N, CA, C and O atoms as a MOPAC input file, in Angstrom:
PM7 MOZYME 1SCF
protein

 N     92.21900 1    87.22900 1    96.80100 1
 C     92.87900 1    86.36600 1    95.83000 1
 C     94.19000 1    85.86400 1    96.42600 1
 O     94.98900 1    86.65000 1    96.93600 1
 N     94.40500 1    84.56400 1    96.36100 1
 C     95.66300 1    83.96900 1    96.79200 1
 C     96.65600 1    84.12000 1    95.64500 1
 O     96.61800 1    83.34800 1    94.68600 1
 N     97.53700 1    85.10200 1    95.73600 1
 C     98.45100 1    85.39900 1    94.63600 1
 C     99.38400 1    84.24300 1    94.32700 1
 O     99.64900 1    83.96600 1    93.15700 1
 N     99.88900 1    83.56200 1    95.34700 1
 C    100.80600 1    82.44800 1    95.10700 1
 C    100.12900 1    81.32700 1    94.31800 1
 O    100.79000 1    80.64300 1    93.53600 1
 N     98.84100 1    81.13100 1    94.50500 1
 C     98.10900 1    80.09800 1    93.77000 1
 C     97.91900 1    80.48200 1    92.30100 1
 O     97.59500 1    79.62600 1    91.47700 1
 N     98.11700 1    81.75800 1    91.96700 1
 C     97.91600 1    82.25300 1    90.60400 1
 C     99.22200 1    82.43100 1    89.83100 1
 O     99.20300 1    82.88000 1    88.68500 1
 N    100.35900 1    82.08300 1    90.44900 1
 C    101.66100 1    82.29300 1    89.80000 1
 C    101.75100 1    81.53200 1    88.47800 1
 O    101.23300 1    80.42500 1    88.33200 1
 N    102.42600 1    82.16500 1    87.52800 1
 C    102.71100 1    81.60400 1    86.20800 1
 C    101.45100 1    81.39700 1    85.36100 1
 O    101.45200 1    80.59800 1    84.42500 1
 N    100.39300 1    82.11100 1    85.68900 1
 C     99.14200 1    82.07800 1    84.92500 1
 C     98.78600 1    83.50000 1    84.49000 1
 O     99.21000 1    84.48100 1    85.10100 1
 N     98.00100 1    83.58200 1    83.42600 1
 C     97.46800 1    84.89000 1    83.05600 1
 C     96.33100 1    85.22100 1    84.00100 1
 O     95.40000 1    84.43500 1    84.17200 1
 N     96.41400 1    86.39300 1    84.61100 1
 C     95.41400 1    86.83600 1    85.57500 1
 C     95.03600 1    88.27800 1    85.27500 1
 O     95.76200 1    89.00500 1    84.59600 1
 N     93.89900 1    88.66400 1    85.79200 1
 C     93.48900 1    90.06500 1    85.76500 1
 C     93.47400 1    90.55300 1    87.20200 1
 O     92.78500 1    90.00000 1    88.05900 1
 N     94.24500 1    91.59600 1    87.44800 1
 C     94.39500 1    92.16100 1    88.78400 1
 C     93.64500 1    93.48100 1    88.84300 1
 O     93.78400 1    94.31400 1    87.94800 1
 N     92.85500 1    93.67700 1    89.88200 1
 C     92.17900 1    94.95500 1    90.11300 1
 C     92.75800 1    95.58400 1    91.36500 1
 O     93.00000 1    94.90400 1    92.36200 1
 N     92.97500 1    96.88200 1    91.30300 1
 C     93.50100 1    97.59100 1    92.45700 1
 C     93.67000 1    99.06000 1    92.15600 1
 O     93.00900 1    99.61100 1    91.27600 1
 N     94.55600 1    99.68300 1    92.89200 1
 C     94.79500 1   101.11900 1    92.78800 1
 C     96.12800 1   101.38400 1    92.09600 1
 O     97.14800 1   100.80800 1    92.47400 1
 N     96.12400 1   102.24700 1    91.09300 1
 C     97.35500 1   102.62200 1    90.38200 1
 C     98.20500 1   103.49500 1    91.28300 1
 O     97.72400 1   104.47300 1    91.85600 1
 N     99.48700 1   103.12900 1    91.40300 1
 C    100.44200 1   103.92300 1    92.17600 1
 C    101.76900 1   103.93200 1    91.43900 1
 O    102.09400 1   102.99100 1    90.71600 1
 N    102.53200 1   105.00000 1    91.62700 1
 C    103.86900 1   105.09900 1    91.05700 1
 C    104.88300 1   104.90300 1    92.17100 1
 O    104.92800 1   105.67600 1    93.12800 1
 N    105.69800 1   103.86200 1    92.03900 1
 C    106.73400 1   103.58200 1    93.01800 1
 C    108.09400 1   103.94000 1    92.45000 1
 O    108.21500 1   104.21200 1    91.25600 1
 N    109.11600 1   103.94200 1    93.28800 1
 C    110.46700 1   104.25900 1    92.84200 1
 C    110.96700 1   103.25000 1    91.81000 1
 O    111.78100 1   103.59000 1    90.95200 1
 N    110.48100 1   102.01000 1    91.89200 1
 C    110.93200 1   100.96100 1    90.97500 1
 C    109.96600 1   100.75100 1    89.81000 1
 O    110.15900 1    99.83000 1    89.01600 1
 N    108.94600 1   101.57600 1    89.69300 1
 C    108.01600 1   101.45900 1    88.56800 1
 C    106.56700 1   101.51300 1    88.99000 1
 O    106.24400 1   101.69600 1    90.16400 1
 N    105.69700 1   101.35000 1    88.00200 1
 C    104.25300 1   101.40800 1    88.23300 1
 C    103.79500 1   100.14400 1    88.95300 1
 O    104.25800 1    99.04200 1    88.65900 1
 N    102.88500 1   100.32200 1    89.89400 1
 C    102.33700 1    99.18200 1    90.61700 1
 C    100.81400 1    99.26300 1    90.65100 1
 O    100.21900 1   100.32400 1    90.46600 1
 N    100.21000 1    98.10600 1    90.89300 1
 C     98.79400 1    98.01900 1    91.23100 1
 C     98.76500 1    97.53900 1    92.66800 1
 O     99.28000 1    96.46400 1    92.97700 1
 N     98.16900 1    98.32500 1    93.54700 1
 C     98.06700 1    97.93800 1    94.94900 1
 C     96.70200 1    97.28300 1    95.12800 1
 O     95.66200 1    97.91700 1    94.95500 1
 N     96.73000 1    95.98200 1    95.48300 1
 C     95.48200 1    95.23100 1    95.62300 1
 C     94.86700 1    95.48100 1    96.99300 1
 O     95.45900 1    96.15700 1    97.83400 1
 N     93.68100 1    94.93400 1    97.21100 1
 C     92.88400 1    95.24000 1    98.39300 1
 C     93.61800 1    94.96000 1    99.71100 1
 O     93.39400 1    95.66700 1   100.69400 1
 N     94.48300 1    93.94900 1    99.74900 1
 C     95.21800 1    93.66400 1   100.99300 1
 C     96.49600 1    94.48400 1   101.11500 1
 O     97.31200 1    94.23800 1   102.00300 1
 N     96.67600 1    95.47000 1   100.21500 1
 C     97.79600 1    96.42400 1   100.18600 1
 C     99.06900 1    95.85800 1    99.55600 1
 O    100.10300 1    96.52500 1    99.57500 1
 N     99.02000 1    94.64100 1    98.99800 1
 C    100.17900 1    94.06500 1    98.32600 1
 C    100.43200 1    94.81800 1    97.02300 1
 O     99.50700 1    95.00100 1    96.23300 1
 N    101.67800 1    95.26100 1    96.78300 1
 C    101.99500 1    95.90900 1    95.50900 1
 C    102.33600 1    94.86100 1    94.45200 1
 O    103.07900 1    93.91500 1    94.71500 1
 N    101.78400 1    95.04400 1    93.25800 1
 C    102.12500 1    94.18700 1    92.12800 1
 C    102.68800 1    95.08900 1    91.03800 1
 O    101.98600 1    95.95500 1    90.51600 1
 N    103.95400 1    94.88300 1    90.69800 1
 C    104.61300 1    95.70100 1    89.69500 1
 C    104.12000 1    95.32700 1    88.30100 1
 O    103.84500 1    94.15900 1    88.02300 1
 N    104.01100 1    96.32600 1    87.42900 1
 C    103.61100 1    96.12000 1    86.04400 1
 C    104.88000 1    96.19800 1    85.20300 1
 O    105.44900 1    97.27200 1    85.00800 1
 N    105.31200 1    95.03700 1    84.70800 1
 C    106.57200 1    94.93500 1    83.97900 1
 C    106.60200 1    95.87000 1    82.77900 1
 O    105.66900 1    95.89600 1    81.97700 1
 N    107.67800 1    96.63400 1    82.66500 1
 C    107.86600 1    97.52200 1    81.52800 1
 C    107.15800 1    98.85600 1    81.61500 1
 O    107.24700 1    99.65800 1    80.68500 1
 N    106.45900 1    99.11600 1    82.70400 1
 C    105.74000 1   100.38100 1    82.85900 1
 C    106.40300 1   101.19700 1    83.96900 1
 O    106.29100 1   100.85800 1    85.14700 1
 N    107.08800 1   102.26200 1    83.58900 1
 C    107.81700 1   103.07700 1    84.55900 1
 C    106.88500 1   103.91900 1    85.43600 1
 O    107.12000 1   104.07400 1    86.63400 1
 N    105.83600 1   104.45400 1    84.83100 1
 C    104.89300 1   105.31200 1    85.54600 1
 C    103.51900 1   105.16800 1    84.92500 1
 O    103.38700 1   104.86400 1    83.73900 1
 N    102.50300 1   105.38800 1    85.73400 1
 C    101.13800 1   105.44300 1    85.22600 1
 C    100.90400 1   106.79700 1    84.58500 1
 O    101.39700 1   107.80700 1    85.08600 1
 N    100.17300 1   106.83900 1    83.50500 1
 C     99.75400 1   108.09800 1    82.89400 1
 C     98.54000 1   108.66600 1    83.61100 1
 O     98.31900 1   109.87700 1    83.61300 1
 N     97.75000 1   107.78000 1    84.22200 1
 C     96.57800 1   108.24100 1    84.96500 1
 C     97.02900 1   108.73700 1    86.34600 1
 O     98.15500 1   108.48300 1    86.77500 1
 N     96.16100 1   109.41900 1    87.00100 1
 C     96.48100 1   109.94800 1    88.32900 1
 C     96.63300 1   108.80500 1    89.33000 1
 O     95.88600 1   107.82600 1    89.29200 1
 N     97.59200 1   108.94200 1    90.20600 1
 C     97.75400 1   107.96800 1    91.28200 1
 C     96.45500 1   107.91400 1    92.07600 1
 O     95.80200 1   108.93400 1    92.29600 1
 N     96.09900 1   106.72700 1    92.49500 1
 C     94.87100 1   106.56300 1    93.24800 1
 C     93.69500 1   106.11800 1    92.40300 1
 O     92.61800 1   105.84700 1    92.93400 1
 N     93.88700 1   106.03700 1    91.08400 1
 C     92.83700 1   105.59900 1    90.18400 1
 C     92.66100 1   104.08400 1    90.28300 1
 O     93.64600 1   103.34700 1    90.31700 1
 N     91.43300 1   103.62300 1    90.32800 1
 C     91.16000 1   102.18600 1    90.31900 1
 C     91.39300 1   101.66100 1    88.90900 1
 O     90.86500 1   102.21200 1    87.94300 1
 N     92.19800 1   100.57800 1    88.78700 1
 C     92.54500 1   100.02200 1    87.48500 1
 C     92.39700 1    98.50300 1    87.47800 1
 O     92.30500 1    97.85800 1    88.52200 1
 N     92.38000 1    97.95800 1    86.26600 1
 C     92.35800 1    96.51600 1    86.03300 1
 C     93.47200 1    96.23800 1    85.02200 1
 O     93.52600 1    96.87400 1    83.96900 1
 N     94.36400 1    95.28500 1    85.33800 1
 C     95.49600 1    94.96600 1    84.47200 1
 C     95.56500 1    93.45700 1    84.27300 1
 O     95.40900 1    92.69300 1    85.22600 1
 N     95.79900 1    93.02600 1    83.02900 1
 C     95.91300 1    91.60300 1    82.71200 1
 C     97.32900 1    91.28600 1    82.24800 1
 O     97.90000 1    92.01200 1    81.43400 1
 N     97.89400 1    90.19600 1    82.77200 1
 C     99.22200 1    89.73600 1    82.38800 1
 C     99.53300 1    88.44400 1    83.12100 1
 O     98.68800 1    87.92200 1    83.84800 1
 N    100.73800 1    87.92400 1    82.93600 1
 C    101.15300 1    86.69300 1    83.59900 1
 C    101.79600 1    87.06400 1    84.93900 1
 O    102.74700 1    87.84500 1    84.98600 1
 N    101.26700 1    86.49800 1    86.01900 1
 C    101.75500 1    86.81200 1    87.35600 1
 C    102.99900 1    85.98400 1    87.67000 1
 O    102.98600 1    84.75800 1    87.56400 1
 N    104.06000 1    86.66700 1    88.05400 1
 C    105.31400 1    86.01700 1    88.43600 1
 C    105.72300 1    86.53900 1    89.80900 1
 O    105.24000 1    87.57400 1    90.27000 1
 N    106.61700 1    85.80300 1    90.44500 1
 C    107.20600 1    86.26100 1    91.70100 1
 C    108.71000 1    86.28900 1    91.49400 1
 O    109.32000 1    85.26400 1    91.18700 1
 N    109.30400 1    87.45800 1    91.66100 1
 C    110.74300 1    87.62700 1    91.46800 1
 C    111.44300 1    87.71800 1    92.81400 1
 O    110.91600 1    88.27500 1    93.77700 1
 N    112.62700 1    87.16400 1    92.85500 1
 C    113.43700 1    87.21800 1    94.07100 1
 C    113.89700 1    88.64600 1    94.31900 1
 O    113.91300 1    89.47300 1    93.40800 1
 N    114.26300 1    88.91900 1    95.54100 1
 C    114.76600 1    90.24200 1    95.88700 1
 C    116.10700 1    90.53400 1    95.22800 1
 O    116.85100 1    89.62100 1    94.86800 1
 N    116.40200 1    91.81900 1    95.07800 1
 C    117.66900 1    92.26500 1    94.49400 1
 C    118.75400 1    92.28900 1    95.56600 1
 O    118.47100 1    92.44200 1    96.75400 1
 N    119.96600 1    92.13900 1    95.13700 1
 C    121.11000 1    92.28900 1    96.04100 1
 C    121.37300 1    93.79100 1    96.17500 1
 O    121.81700 1    94.43400 1    95.22400 1
 N    121.10200 1    94.33800 1    97.34100 1
 C    121.20000 1    95.79100 1    97.51100 1
 C    122.42700 1    96.22200 1    98.31000 1
 O    122.65300 1    97.41700 1    98.49900 1
 N    123.21600 1    95.26500 1    98.77900 1
 C    124.47000 1    95.58200 1    99.46600 1
 C    125.57100 1    94.79400 1    98.76500 1
 O    125.49200 1    93.57000 1    98.65700 1
 N    126.61100 1    95.50500 1    98.28200 1
 C    127.68000 1    94.80700 1    97.56700 1
 C    128.71400 1    94.22400 1    98.54400 1
 O    128.55700 1    94.32500 1    99.76000 1
 N    129.75100 1    93.62400 1    98.00100 1
 C    130.76800 1    92.95400 1    98.82000 1
 C    131.52400 1    93.90700 1    99.74600 1
 O    132.10900 1    93.47300 1   100.73800 1
 N    131.51400 1    95.18400 1    99.43200 1
 C    132.18400 1    96.17500 1   100.28300 1
 C    131.23500 1    96.82000 1   101.28300 1
 O    131.62500 1    97.72900 1   102.01600 1
 N    129.98700 1    96.35200 1   101.31400 1
 C    129.01900 1    96.88900 1   102.26100 1
 C    128.30900 1    98.14200 1   101.79800 1
 O    127.58200 1    98.76600 1   102.57000 1
 N    128.51100 1    98.51700 1   100.54200 1
 C    127.85700 1    99.70700 1   100.00600 1
 C    126.46700 1    99.34600 1    99.49700 1
 O    126.25400 1    98.28600 1    98.90900 1
 N    125.52900 1   100.25400 1    99.74000 1
 C    124.14300 1   100.02300 1    99.34800 1
 C    123.89400 1   100.48400 1    97.91600 1
 O    124.43900 1   101.48900 1    97.45900 1
 N    123.04800 1    99.71500 1    97.22000 1
 C    122.65000 1   100.03900 1    95.85100 1
 C    121.13000 1   100.11400 1    95.79500 1
 O    120.43400 1    99.67300 1    96.71000 1
 N    120.63400 1   100.68100 1    94.70300 1
 C    119.18500 1   100.73300 1    94.49300 1
 C    118.68100 1    99.33800 1    94.16600 1
 O    119.39500 1    98.52300 1    93.58100 1
 N    117.45700 1    99.07900 1    94.54800 1
 C    116.83000 1    97.80700 1    94.23700 1
 C    115.74200 1    97.50200 1    95.24300 1
 O    115.46600 1    98.29200 1    96.14600 1
 N    115.13800 1    96.35800 1    95.07400 1
 C    114.08000 1    95.90500 1    95.97300 1
 C    114.61500 1    94.66700 1    96.67800 1
 O    114.80200 1    93.63400 1    96.03600 1
 N    114.86600 1    94.74400 1    97.97900 1
 C    115.53400 1    93.65000 1    98.67200 1
 C    114.67700 1    92.40900 1    98.90600 1
 O    115.22000 1    91.32900 1    99.13900 1
 N    113.37300 1    92.53600 1    98.85100 1
 C    112.50900 1    91.38600 1    99.13500 1
 C    111.83900 1    90.88600 1    97.85600 1
 O    111.80700 1    91.58500 1    96.84300 1
 N    111.30900 1    89.67000 1    97.92000 1
 C    110.58000 1    89.11300 1    96.78300 1
 C    109.38200 1    90.00200 1    96.46500 1
 O    108.83900 1    90.66600 1    97.34800 1
 N    108.97700 1    90.00800 1    95.19900 1
 C    107.85500 1    90.84900 1    94.79600 1
 C    107.08700 1    90.18800 1    93.66200 1
 O    107.61300 1    89.34700 1    92.93200 1
 N    105.83000 1    90.59200 1    93.53700 1
 C    104.97300 1    90.11600 1    92.45000 1
 C    105.10200 1    91.05800 1    91.26500 1
 O    105.20300 1    92.27400 1    91.42900 1
 N    105.09900 1    90.47700 1    90.06400 1
 C    105.21200 1    91.25200 1    88.83300 1
 C    104.22800 1    90.69000 1    87.81000 1
 O    104.10600 1    89.47400 1    87.65900 1
 N    103.52900 1    91.58200 1    87.11000 1
 C    102.70700 1    91.17700 1    85.96900 1
 C    103.55000 1    91.33300 1    84.71600 1
 O    103.85000 1    92.45200 1    84.29900 1
 N    103.93100 1    90.21600 1    84.11700 1
 C    104.74900 1    90.24100 1    82.90700 1
 C    103.86000 1    90.24200 1    81.67400 1
 O    102.76600 1    89.67700 1    81.67600 1
 N    104.34600 1    90.88300 1    80.63100 1
 C    103.62000 1    90.92100 1    79.36400 1
 C    102.22300 1    91.47300 1    79.48600 1
 O    101.28200 1    90.92100 1    78.91500 1
 N    102.07100 1    92.57000 1    80.23200 1
 C    100.72000 1    93.10600 1    80.39800 1
 C    100.14300 1    93.51400 1    79.04200 1
 O    100.79400 1    94.21600 1    78.26800 1
 N     98.92500 1    93.07200 1    78.76600 1
 C     98.32400 1    93.43400 1    77.48300 1
 C     97.01500 1    94.18600 1    77.64900 1
 O     96.49300 1    94.73700 1    76.68000 1
 N     96.48900 1    94.21800 1    78.83700 1
 C     95.37700 1    95.10300 1    79.13500 1
 C     95.82400 1    95.93900 1    80.30900 1
 O     95.94800 1    95.43800 1    81.42600 1
 N     96.06600 1    97.21000 1    80.06000 1
 C     96.61600 1    98.06600 1    81.09900 1
 C     95.67700 1    99.22500 1    81.38100 1
 O     95.17100 1    99.88000 1    80.46900 1
 N     95.46000 1    99.45900 1    82.65300 1
 C     94.75700 1   100.65300 1    83.12800 1
 C     93.32800 1   100.76500 1    82.61700 1
 O     92.86100 1   101.85600 1    82.29100 1
 N     92.64600 1    99.64900 1    82.55000 1
 C     91.21800 1    99.70800 1    82.27000 1
 C     90.54400 1   100.23900 1    83.52000 1
 O     90.59600 1    99.58100 1    84.55900 1
 N     89.91900 1   101.39200 1    83.46300 1
 C     89.29900 1   101.93300 1    84.68200 1
 C     88.26300 1   100.98000 1    85.25600 1
 O     87.47700 1   100.38700 1    84.51700 1
 N     88.26300 1   100.84000 1    86.53700 1
 C     87.28200 1   100.03000 1    87.23200 1
 C     86.15900 1   100.94500 1    87.65200 1
 O     86.40500 1   101.98400 1    88.26500 1
 N     84.95900 1   100.59100 1    87.34200 1
 C     83.81600 1   101.45000 1    87.66300 1
 C     83.03100 1   100.88400 1    88.80600 1
 O     82.03000 1   101.47000 1    89.21900 1

């Protein structure tokens, strides 16, 4: 799936449920992580195949170094996010 071609549309993403430091993600077949907006952690076991539906967005990276050169938490690169997920963690069989 060409993720950039699907931006700003409702999509269904299939992949592997994983818990990242910045929240729950679905890792798709090409290993790209897609964050699930508003979901801090998966309730299912990591590694479970899932299907999630929501609007696909691409967010800019966070500013992780302040004006004094101190590092902060955040994601420095652009990332994909499923906003308004309404079908979450449907097991893929």
